[in-house]
N, C-alpha and C positions, 0 to 999 in steps of 0.2 A: 157229173156236174148237175145240171138241172134235169130231173127225171121226166117231169111232165111239162108239156108246152101247149099253149093255145095260140092258134093263128088268128091274127087281127087284120082287118082291112080298114085303113083310116084315110081320111082326106086331110092333107096338110097344105098350107100355102105354098105356092110354087117357089117363092123366094127361099123358104125353109128347105124345100126339097133340093134346090140348087146348092145351098150351104151344106146339106148332108152329102150330096154327091162330091163336092169339093173336099170335104173332110175325109170321105172314104177313099178318094183317089190318092190322097197324100198319106194315108195310113193303112198299108196293106194288112196289118194285123187285125184290123177292125172290119166288121161287116155290118149290114143294116140291122140284123137281129141283135147283135151284141150292143150296138149303139142304142137301140130302142130299149133294151133291157136295162142298160146302165142309166139312161135318162129317166125312164119311168120309175125305177126303184129309188133313185135319188130324189125325185119329186115327191114320192110317197113318204120317204124318211123325213124330208125337210118340212112336210106338211102334217106331221104328227102321227104317222103310222107307227105304232109301237110293236107290231109283230116282228119278231127277229128274222123271219124269212125274207123280208124286204131288205134288211141289212146284209144278210148272207148272200142273197142274189146280187146285190150291188157289188160287194167285195169279190165274189166269185167272178163276176163279169169283168171287173177291172184287172184282176190278176190271173185270168185264165191263160193257159199256154198259147204261144203264138200259133195262129192258123197257118195251114199250108198255103204257100203262095206259088 
């Protein structure tokens, strides 16, 4: 899938973190990394990023095989 990764440390509002935790608790196929990759790539696509890699990452993230639970 994604060969190279970069680790990020970000501050997000506590309410958003609570929403993320709730989302992940109810969707065992998703994890924090997958969620952030999907969200960031979609944001870039919607805001004019023309590089196909953002689209590829978004689609790969959405349709990746189920994670082990």
